[in-house]
Each structure stands twice: as structure tokens, then as C-alpha cells.
C-alpha positions as CSV (number, residue, x, y, z in Angstrom):
1,X,-20.5,13.0,41.5
2,X,-19.6,16.1,40.3
3,X,-17.6,17.8,37.2
4,X,-14.4,19.7,37.0
5,X,-13.7,21.9,34.6
6,X,-9.7,22.8,33.7
7,X,-9.5,26.2,31.8
8,X,-7.1,28.6,31.1
9,X,-5.8,30.2,27.5
10,X,-3.3,27.8,25.3
11,X,-0.1,27.3,26.8
12,X,-0.7,26.4,30.5
13,X,-1.3,23.3,30.6
14,X,-4.9,21.9,31.0
15,X,-4.7,18.9,29.0
16,X,-1.4,17.7,30.5
17,X,-3.1,18.0,33.9
18,X,-6.2,16.7,33.0
19,X,-4.9,13.7,31.5
20,X,-2.6,12.9,34.6
21,X,-5.5,13.4,37.0
22,X,-7.7,11.3,35.3
23,X,-4.8,7.9,36.3
24,X,-3.4,9.5,39.8
25,X,-6.9,11.1,41.3
26,X,-7.7,8.7,44.3
27,X,-11.1,9.4,43.0
28,X,-12.7,7.4,40.3
29,X,-12.2,9.8,37.3
30,X,-13.0,10.2,33.5
31,X,-11.5,12.5,30.8
32,X,-14.0,14.6,28.4
33,X,-12.1,17.0,25.8
34,X,-14.8,20.0,26.0
35,X,-13.4,22.4,23.1
36,X,-13.0,22.7,19.4
37,X,-10.1,20.8,18.1
38,X,-10.9,17.4,16.0
39,X,-7.4,16.4,17.1
40,X,-7.6,16.8,21.0
41,X,-11.3,15.1,21.0
42,X,-12.2,11.8,22.7
43,X,-15.8,12.4,21.9
44,X,-17.2,13.9,18.9
45,X,-20.3,13.3,16.8
46,X,-20.1,11.2,13.4
47,X,-21.2,14.2,11.4
48,X,-19.1,16.5,13.6
49,X,-16.2,14.3,12.7
50,X,-17.3,14.6,8.7
51,X,-17.7,18.2,8.8
52,X,-14.4,18.9,10.1
53,X,-12.2,15.9,7.7
54,X,-14.5,17.7,4.9
55,X,-12.9,21.0,6.5
56,X,-8.9,19.5,6.8
57,X,-9.5,18.5,3.6
58,X,-10.1,21.9,2.0
59,X,-6.9,22.8,3.9
60,X,-8.4,24.2,6.7
61,X,-7.8,23.6,10.7
62,X,-9.2,20.1,11.8
63,X,-11.4,22.1,14.9
64,X,-14.7,23.6,15.3
65,X,-15.2,27.8,15.4
66,X,-13.9,28.1,18.4
67,X,-14.4,31.6,20.2
68,X,-13.5,35.0,17.7
69,X,-10.4,36.2,17.7
70,X,-10.8,40.2,17.9
71,X,-7.8,40.7,15.2
72,X,-9.1,38.6,12.8
73,X,-12.5,39.9,12.4
74,X,-14.1,39.1,8.3
75,X,-15.9,42.0,6.5
76,X,-19.8,41.2,6.0
77,X,-20.0,39.3,2.4
78,X,-20.8,41.8,-0.3
79,X,-24.0,41.0,-2.5
80,X,-27.7,39.4,-1.0
81,X,-26.4,35.9,-2.5
82,X,-23.0,35.9,-0.8
83,X,-24.4,37.0,2.5
84,X,-27.8,34.3,2.4
85,X,-24.5,31.9,1.0
86,X,-23.1,32.7,4.5
87,X,-26.0,33.0,6.9
88,X,-27.0,29.7,6.2
89,X,-23.3,28.0,6.8
90,X,-23.4,30.6,9.8
91,X,-27.1,28.3,11.1
92,X,-25.6,25.0,10.1
93,X,-22.9,25.6,11.7
94,X,-24.5,26.3,15.5
95,X,-27.0,23.7,14.6
96,X,-24.5,21.0,14.5
97,X,-22.3,22.6,17.6
98,X,-25.5,22.6,19.8
99,X,-25.7,19.6,18.7
100,X,-22.6,18.7,20.0
101,X,-22.2,20.4,22.8
102,X,-25.4,18.4,23.8
103,X,-23.7,15.2,23.0
104,X,-20.9,15.8,24.9
105,X,-23.4,16.6,28.2
106,X,-25.0,13.5,27.8
107,X,-21.8,11.9,28.1
108,X,-21.3,13.8,30.8
109,X,-24.4,12.9,32.4
110,X,-23.7,8.9,32.3
111,X,-20.1,9.1,33.8
112,X,-21.7,11.1,36.6
113,X,-24.8,8.5,37.1
114,X,-22.1,5.8,37.4
115,X,-20.0,7.7,40.4
116,X,-17.3,9.1,38.2
117,X,-15.6,12.6,38.7
118,X,-15.3,14.3,35.5
119,X,-12.4,16.0,34.4
120,X,-13.3,18.7,31.2
121,X,-10.4,19.5,29.4
122,X,-11.5,23.1,28.3
123,X,-15.6,24.0,29.3
124,X,-17.5,25.6,26.3
125,X,-19.2,27.5,28.7
126,X,-15.9,29.1,29.8
127,X,-14.1,29.4,26.6
128,X,-17.7,31.6,25.2
129,X,-18.7,33.0,28.0
130,X,-16.7,36.7,27.2
131,X,-18.1,36.8,23.4
132,X,-21.5,35.1,23.1
133,X,-22.8,35.9,27.4
134,X,-20.9,38.1,28.2
135,X,-20.7,41.2,26.4
136,X,-23.5,43.6,24.9
137,X,-25.6,41.9,22.3
138,X,-25.6,45.2,20.2
139,X,-23.7,44.6,17.1
140,X,-23.5,40.8,17.6
141,X,-24.3,38.0,15.4
142,X,-27.6,36.5,15.7
143,X,-25.7,33.5,15.3
144,X,-24.1,34.1,18.7
145,X,-26.7,35.3,20.7
146,X,-28.8,32.3,20.0
147,X,-25.7,30.4,21.3
148,X,-24.9,32.5,24.0
149,X,-28.7,32.0,25.1
150,X,-28.0,28.8,24.9
151,X,-25.3,28.4,27.0
152,X,-26.6,30.7,29.8
153,X,-30.3,28.9,30.3
154,X,-29.3,25.3,29.4
155,X,-25.7,24.4,29.0
156,X,-24.9,22.5,33.0
157,X,-21.9,24.7,34.4
158,X,-18.9,23.2,36.4
159,X,-19.8,22.3,39.8
160,X,-15.6,22.9,40.5
161,X,-13.9,25.1,37.6
162,X,-9.8,25.6,38.3
163,X,-8.5,27.9,36.0
164,X,-4.0,27.5,35.1
165,X,-2.7,30.6,35.1
166,X,0.4,32.1,34.0
167,X,1.7,35.3,32.1
168,X,1.6,35.4,28.3
169,X,5.2,35.7,28.1
170,X,5.1,32.2,29.7
171,X,2.3,30.7,27.6
172,X,3.9,32.5,24.1
173,X,7.6,30.4,25.7
174,X,5.8,27.7,25.6
175,X,3.3,26.9,22.4
176,X,4.9,30.0,20.6
177,X,1.3,31.3,19.1
178,X,-0.5,33.8,19.0
179,X,0.6,37.6,20.8
180,X,1.3,38.3,23.7
181,X,-1.9,40.7,23.7
182,X,-4.1,37.7,22.1
183,X,-2.7,35.8,25.5
184,X,-3.8,38.3,27.9
185,X,-7.1,38.8,26.5
186,X,-8.0,35.4,26.5
187,X,-6.3,35.4,30.3
188,X,-8.7,38.4,31.3
189,X,-11.7,36.4,29.9
190,X,-11.0,33.5,32.5
191,X,-10.8,35.7,35.2
192,X,-13.7,36.9,35.1
193,X,-15.8,33.8,34.7
194,X,-15.2,34.0,38.6
195,X,-18.5,35.2,40.3
196,X,-20.4,32.8,37.2
197,X,-19.9,29.3,38.6
198,X,-20.3,27.5,41.2
199,X,-16.8,27.7,42.5
200,X,-13.8,29.1,41.2
201,X,-10.4,28.3,42.0
202,X,-7.1,29.9,40.3
203,X,-4.3,27.4,40.4
204,X,-0.2,28.9,39.8
205,X,0.5,27.3,36.4
206,X,4.3,28.5,36.6
207,X,5.0,26.3,38.8
208,X,6.9,22.9,37.6
209,X,4.4,20.1,36.6
210,X,4.1,18.1,38.9
211,X,3.5,21.0,41.3
212,X,0.8,22.3,39.5
213,X,-0.7,18.5,39.2
214,X,-0.7,17.6,43.4
215,X,-2.4,21.1,43.8
216,X,-4.7,20.9,41.4
217,X,-5.9,17.6,42.6
218,X,-5.9,19.1,46.6
219,X,-8.2,21.4,45.2
220,X,-10.7,18.8,43.7
221,X,-10.6,16.6,46.9
222,X,-11.0,19.6,49.1
223,X,-14.3,20.1,46.6
224,X,-15.0,16.4,47.2
225,X,-15.6,16.6,51.1
226,X,-17.4,19.7,50.8
227,X,-19.2,18.3,48.3
228,X,-20.0,15.1,49.8
229,X,-21.1,17.2,52.8
230,X,-24.2,18.9,50.8
231,X,-25.2,15.7,49.6
232,X,-25.5,14.6,53.0
233,X,-27.3,17.8,54.5
234,X,-29.7,17.7,51.4
235,X,-30.5,14.5,52.1
236,X,-31.6,14.9,55.8
């Protein structure tokens, strides 16, 4: 079968839509959270869960290192000891993140082999493209360049990407997080993914929830027919 990534900035309804579709889609479907938030994830490596629980115990947010917020750039640590410690921490974080991404890819492959359409809530390639792949390597940390290389060369991209789109004012009103400028920046990052994947569909997320779900469902069924024809043609 095939994979469908439902992407977009915070506040467009990715989780609600993908969770609903898992149960209402006429095709056999499985939901997999492909983001960095522990509390939203239905699949997490034991090592990741332990690290994130320790982070939460220290007062941090229970998530992995997500795409960087350009408004919160950390200064380079001073002193060789602090820089070395920071480098080791970044390397360990990258190793765990790559392992987490690989683990979820293996679970997705298992579902595909069992004949399920796999619904991604977010997608690592989509979330990190603008920061770890699409921008110049100059000035980027080594871990960012390595992560981008691995995502671009070895990470399976979704067969169908559905981007839920809404103006930043709508997203801010729904979640009250970030700023209008940051939300618009994230929105443009997702829109620039067009052309990097097999098929990229845009859905207006300002519609009533039921209409959004119905339209996304229609797009998936439309892709399913095309995908099936391509597979039959490939066997000939």
C-alpha cells in the first residue's frame, strides 16, 4: 500500500484529521505520529522515552529537538569544556533522533506489508526540510548537515503529502502559541515542499472540520486509484 503524510503548522488540525481518518477511511488504515512530541506519539523507543522523561523531570518540554525556532538562537558556549560538552550532547541527541526516525520507518514498513494505508501525523522530512536540507550548509552545525544528508538520501518520503493550510491568524486563534510571523514562516516552509515529493496536495483548513476530513479522504481515495493503476502497469 502507500503512505500519506498530513502536514502543516501547529493549529491546522493535523492530529484531529489523521486520527479521525484512521477510523472513517474506507481503506484499511493505521495512524503513526511522525513528530517530536512525546505526549502525542503512539510509537517511541524506550531509550527516547527515558531521555524525555528525564528532560521533563528537569522542567523541560517532553519532546525531542524539533526544527529550530529562528527567534531563539542559542549563543555558542564559551570555553572549551562547555563547547565539548555541548558537542557531545548534540551528537548523542542526533544519534537518538536518527534511531527514532529509523524505528518508526520500520514500523511503517511492517504496516505497509500487511496491506494498510499508513497515515502520518506530521513527517520528519517535511518538518526538517527547510532547516536541515533546503538551506545552505554554510553556518549550519555539523549535526544539522548530517541529519539533512541522512533524511535526503535514506529516509523514505511519503507517497502522498497533504498540507493543511490556513492563515497565521487562524492558527494563532486556535492554539495561541508562537507569533504570527513565526506561524507564517512555518507555513511558507511547508508550502516550499511542493516539488520535493511524489504528490503534494493543499487543503483549506479554514473549512469546518467535517469538510476538511471529507476533502482529505477524497484526496486519499483519488491517490489510491492512481497508485493502484501504477502498480498494475508496473507488473505488465
